[in-house]
C-alpha positions, -999 to +999 in steps of 0.1 A: -451+900-446-471+898-414-493+869-403-523+892-405-515+899-442-511+862-449-544+854-433-560+878-459-545+860-488-553+828-507-539+805-534-558+800-567-545+767-582-556+752-615-547+716-617-537+692-644-503+705-654-473+681-650-444+698-632-410+698-649-376+713-642-354+718-612-358+733-578-332+741-552-339+731-516-338+757-489-323+753-454-342+730-431-372+746-414-368+722-385-332+732-380-329+769-382-348+778-351-330+753-329-296+765-342-305+801-334-316+791-299-283+772-295-264+804-304-276+818-271-251+795-254-222+818-263-215+856-260-197+855-293-210+860-328-225+831-348-228+834-386-254+812-402-258+806-440-285+788-461-311+803-438-346+798-451-367+830-456-398+816-439-420+822-409-400+798-387-370+820-392-390+851-384-403+836-352-367+826-341-354+861-349-382+877-329-376+854-299-339+859-298-341+897-302-365+898-273-339+880-252-312+904-262-296+891-294-281+914-319-292+901-353-282+912-388-300+896-418-285+896-453-304+875-478-299+838-467-273+847-440-278+857-404-253+871-380-264+867-344-246+878-312-259+877-276-233+893-254-259+897-226-293+881-217-314+912-213-347+895-207-349+861-191-387+865-191-401+860-226-435+875-232-455+895-258-444+875-288-465+878-319-467+840-324-463+810-300-440+783-312-422+751-299-389+770-299-398+787-266-392+755-245-358+749-262-346+782-247-348+767-212-314+751-213-294+780-228-310+806-206-306+785-174-270+781-183-265+819-189-287+834-162-300+806-139-336+817-144-361+818-173-398+822-180-411+813-214-445+808-231-460+774-232-455+753-263-473+763-295-470+753-331-492+732-355-524+716-341-515+680-350-520+663-316-507+667-281-471+679-276-465+672-239-436+688-222-432+661-196-400+646-212-384+681-213-393+689-177-382+655-163-348+657-180-341+693-169-352+685-133-327+656-132-300+681-143-308+705-114-335+727-126-366+737-105-396+741-128-431+754-123-458+752-150-485+779-150-514+782-174-495+800-201-458+799-190-430+777-178-408+791-151-374+775-144-345+783-120-313+766-111-283+771-089-262+753-115-270+725-141-251+692-137-248+661-158-272+632-154-285+600-169-317+607-190-338+579-204-367+588-226-397+565-228-400+576-265-373+592-287-388+627-286-370+652-310-377+683-289-368+666-256-336+653-270-326+687-284-335+704-251-314+680-231-284+684-254-287+722-251-289+721-214-260+697-209-232+712-231-224+738-204-235+717-174-210+703-149-201+667-155-213+640-180-248+635-194-260+603-210-292+604-231-307+570-238-334+564-264-326+597-280-340+610-313-313+610-340-330+629-369-307+647-393-316+680-378-304+668-344-271+656-359-267+690-375-273+706-341-246+684-326-222+693-354-229+730-347-223+727-310-192+706-315-178+734-337-186+758-309-164+737-285-189+712-271-179+675-264-206+653-278-204+616-288-229+594-306-232+559-291-251+528-304-288+522-298-298+558-297-274+570-270-258+604-269-229+613-245-221+649-235-193+662-214-200+697-201-174+724-210-168+758-194-174+780-224-186+779-261-173+801-289-188+817-320-187+798-353-199+798-389-224+771-399-244+762-430-280+750-423-286+715-438-310+711-468-347+705-459-354+668-463-391+674-457-392+699-485-373+674-507-401+649-503-428+674-510-413+683-544-407+646-551-444+639-546-453+668-568-433+652-596-449+617-591-484+629-585-486+652-616-467+627-638-438+652-641-401+651-638-383+673-611-346+675-601-346+683-564-312+701-560-292+695-529-314+666-518-294+642-496-299+605-502-288+596-466-317+617-452-343+602-476-336+565-475-370+554-461-388+578-485-368+566-515-377+530-507-414+540-507-410+558-540-396+526-555-423+503-540-451+524-554-436+524-589-420+558-590-385+565-602-356+584-589-320+591-600-294+601-574-270+627-589-241+631-565-232+666-575-267+679-581-294+662-560-321+636-568-343+635-598-379+622-594-402+608-622-428+582-629-419+548-644-454+536-650-487+533-631-485+539-594-491+509-571-506+508-536-482+506-507-483+501-469-466+529-449-459+532-412-444+565-399-417+563-374-389+582-358-357+586-379-344+566-398-380+555-404-406+571-426-411+606-413-444+617-400-441+649-420-439+629-452-472+612-448-495+640-457-482+647-492-477+610-498-513+604-490-523+626-519-500+605-541-517+573-529-551+586-541-536+582-576-522+547-570-539+514-580-552+494-551-557+499-514-529+517-496-525+519-458-508+546-437-503+538-400-493+570-381-473+561-350-457+595-341-487+618-337-522+607-327-542+633-346-527+639-380-553+629-405-576+659-403-566+670-438-582+638-452-617+653-449-606+679-475-592+652-498-624+633-495-644+664-506-621+665-536-630+629-545-605+608-526-617+575-511-602+574-476-613+557-444-597+567-410-595+540-383-586+540-346-570+505-350-533+499-356-532+489-392-495+480-392-468+458-378-450+484-357-456+485-320-477+516-316-481+536-284-517+546-295-530+510-296-563+507-278-566+544-271-592+551-298-571+577-317-578+579-354-542+571-365-546+547-395-559+555-430-570+532-458-567+550-492-583+534-523-572+545-557-569+557-582-595+583-578-598+615-599-597+647-577-617+678-584-609+714-573-626+729-543-621+755-515-598+745-487-585+760-455-550+750-444-547+739-407-510+732-404-478+732-425-477+696-438-515+694-443-511+726-463-486+710-486-510+680-491-537+705-500-514+722-526-504+689-542-540+677-543-550+710-561-521+706-586-534+671-594-571+680-594-593+688-623-605+724-622-597+752-598-590+752-561-589+781-536-567+776-506-567+799-475-546+797-443-514+806-461-497+817-428-492+779-421-474+770-454-453+802-453-440+792-419-424+762-434-417+768-470-400+798-486-417+813-517-436+780-523-459+795-549-431+811-569-411+779-570-441+758-581-448+784-608-412+780-620-419+742-624-450+749-646-477+749-619-507+772-624-507+789-590-514+825-580-514+843-546-541+869-544-558+890-517-591+878-503-621+897-516 
């Protein structure tokens, strides 16, 4: 389905039904695109399984095909082979995305020159490319930034010492991708270590890369001459896992989230326990989520992994509208991620947004007047309304709020939720949710 078709659709949700049953996680949205970009590092075929059928995968497929990749899709499996880089200049894509900048390293390694669109993606705050550019320049790339494109050339990438002021996920991934075929040794300090990055490292290691994880967020890469094709299974989506968990707790239901990995969810599981929810880890099945009694207010601070993920805070905020007492969310990763709260307030939520740091973590937004803290008073009954999604995770918050609310809600902007979640309405319906996808009148 095209983005134009999705723009002309909406969800109709009637709230009040507890959700029960089991749901199987799809492959991680934040992993599939990066893995496909990494496949550009070899001329040989790469076979990927557990591939999510969502908009993120479609964007990655379009991007790689434009470059010259031969791609065969079969259900949740992709075979991708890039024997030749046919287009080092990427233009004319139907949608902009953050994936474009991650192609700099692989294309510089293969062709020595590349031109890609500027970073796109969700509108949740600034996504500067400074860290990416500085790291690649230290490794021998010459980079020019124009209004809409990034142009990079090199006579050969070489290992270097890269220290990030902040553990940026994208910049860490970009540096890893650039260094695996570079000459010499690269040391990344203050690197991001999210599960999706570890999965990328495992993938590259299977291809023949030499990558070691050190203590205190250090990653060591020794460049190799060549990488080979491999088979790889995309890890389960931990962000999707939390979304379904919140659905169970918010609607007073009981959901088994199949394939959920406890190791990836430790900070989230601790929050579930603190607010009075219950969970049961089933080693062979996943994690079951349910209520144990009235929900209690909690104080949450988002952080880089292994902290509480910024992509968990939006659905969790809906849950906190149903908790007893005053909850606080201190967002320390993105400076502009509470826009969805205006919609929750129209539904009856009591939320105040503050520019002050309402938390104990050292926050890089302190004193900069960004609205990055929220006080949520509960419990408050929610009522259905009309909502337009602005980004993926806010869209999930909207859906959960509508499932909790009394009456009917209409939600537009489905192109956002469908970029990150495969068949989300069908899967909610299987759990007992009253949700329909219809064309706009």
